[in-house]
C-alpha positions in Angstrom: 0.0 0.0 0.0 1.5 3.4 -1.0 1.8 6.2 1.5 -0.2 9.3 0.8 1.5 12.7 0.7 0.1 13.6 4.1 1.6 10.4 5.6 5.1 11.2 4.2 5.2 14.7 5.6 4.7 15.9 9.1 1.3 17.1 10.1 2.5 20.6 10.3 3.1 22.7 13.4 2.0 21.4 16.8 0.5 23.7 19.4 3.7 23.4 21.4 5.8 24.4 18.3 3.5 27.4 17.7 3.8 28.6 21.3 7.6 28.2 21.1 7.7 30.2 17.8 5.7 33.0 19.5 7.9 33.1 22.6 11.1 32.9 20.5 10.1 36.1 18.8 9.2 37.7 22.2 5.6 38.2 21.2 2.5 38.3 23.4 -0.5 36.6 22.0 -2.0 39.9 20.9 1.2 40.9 19.1 1.3 37.5 17.3 -2.3 37.9 16.3 -1.6 41.4 14.9 1.4 40.3 12.9 -0.4 37.3 11.5 -3.7 39.2 10.8 -5.7 37.1 13.2 -7.8 37.6 16.3 -6.1 36.9 19.6 -8.6 34.1 20.2 -7.2 32.2 17.2 -3.7 32.3 18.7 -5.2 30.8 21.9 -6.9 28.0 19.9 -3.6 27.3 18.0 -1.7 27.1 21.2 -4.3 25.0 23.0 -4.7 22.7 19.9 -8.5 22.6 20.1 -11.6 24.7 20.0 -14.6 23.6 22.1 -13.1 20.1 22.3 -12.5 19.8 18.5 -8.9 19.7 17.2 -7.6 22.8 15.5 -5.0 22.5 12.8 -2.7 25.4 12.1 -3.2 26.2 8.4 -0.2 26.1 6.1 -0.6 29.8 5.3 -0.2 30.6 9.0 2.8 28.2 9.3 4.4 30.0 6.3 3.7 33.4 7.8 5.3 32.3 11.0 8.4 31.3 9.1 8.5 34.6 7.2 8.2 36.6 10.5 11.0 34.5 12.0 13.1 35.5 9.0 12.4 39.2 9.6 9.9 39.5 6.7 7.0 41.7 7.6 5.1 41.7 4.3 5.3 40.6 0.7 3.7 42.3 -2.3 4.4 39.5 -4.8 7.7 40.9 -5.9 9.6 42.1 -2.9 9.6 41.8 0.8 9.2 44.5 3.5 11.5 43.9 6.4 9.8 43.9 9.8 11.8 47.0 10.9 10.3 49.1 8.0 6.8 47.7 8.7 7.1 48.6 12.4 8.4 52.1 11.7 5.6 52.8 9.2 3.0 51.8 11.8 4.3 54.4 14.3 
């Protein structure tokens, strides 16, 4: 029996890995939510791993955004990236 694509790759980011990512960047839940374009409640669901007793998977788009933020990328317009330092300065 052949393995499916989902069997050969990890299931993505675990709640513990997500929490570790946020803490490594020194972000509070609200800050992480703002950077990812989410509500703080979604950050809490991702870190808990469930919502009302049902499992919550961290979407690939969020996992990729976490990686970009870890690399100092604050935005992407399809051609070039905006470093976090510029994005933060523009917001002030």
